[in-house]
N, C-alpha and C positions, 0 to 999 in steps of 0.2 A: 259751275262746271270747273273741275280741276283738270288742267292740261298736263299730260306727261310727255315731255319732249324726248324722243328716242335718242340713244347715244350716238347714232349715225350722223346726227345733225351737229355741225360745229358751232352753231349759235341759235339763239331764240329767233333772231331776225330771219335767218334762212328758213326756219320752221314756218314762220308767219308768211313769208313769201310763197312757199310751196302750198300752204293751206289756202292762201288767197287766190292763187292761180287755179287751184282745184275747185274752189267755190265758184269762180267765174265759169268754169266748164259746166258745173252742175246747173248754174243759172241759165246757161244756154242750151240745156237739154241733155247733157251727158247723164247716163244712168249711174246711180249710186253703186258703189262697190261693197256696201255693207247695208244691213237692215238696221234702221234706227227709228226710235219713236219720234225724233225730231224731224220736222219738214224744212228746217232752215238750212240753206246751202252751206253757210259758214260752219254751223255745228257739225254737219255731216262731213265736211271737208276736214275739219280738225280731227274727228274720230278716224277717218281714213288715213290721214297722215300719221297719227299716233300708232296705228297698226301696221305701218309700213306698206300700205296698199297703193301708194302713189309714187311711182318711180320719178326720179329727177336726176339731172346731170349738171355738174358745175363746169361751166365753160371757162377756159383760160382766156386771158386778154387776146383779142384778135382772132379767136377761134369762132367758127360759124356753127350755128345749130344745124343738125342733120334734118333733112325734110323727109 
């Protein structure tokens, strides 16, 4: 599988963090946002992130996540 990192990501590391968090959601029962032949949560998460279907926010130091 060749991964295409969208330009919106400032680093490969951030891309992996977002995909990993999404894969965890999928493992805990979240519905996939795309149709895929793969049943592996990590593969589905990478495809979703590549297609900008997973929103994320970069928090500044000391900033709290909205609930």
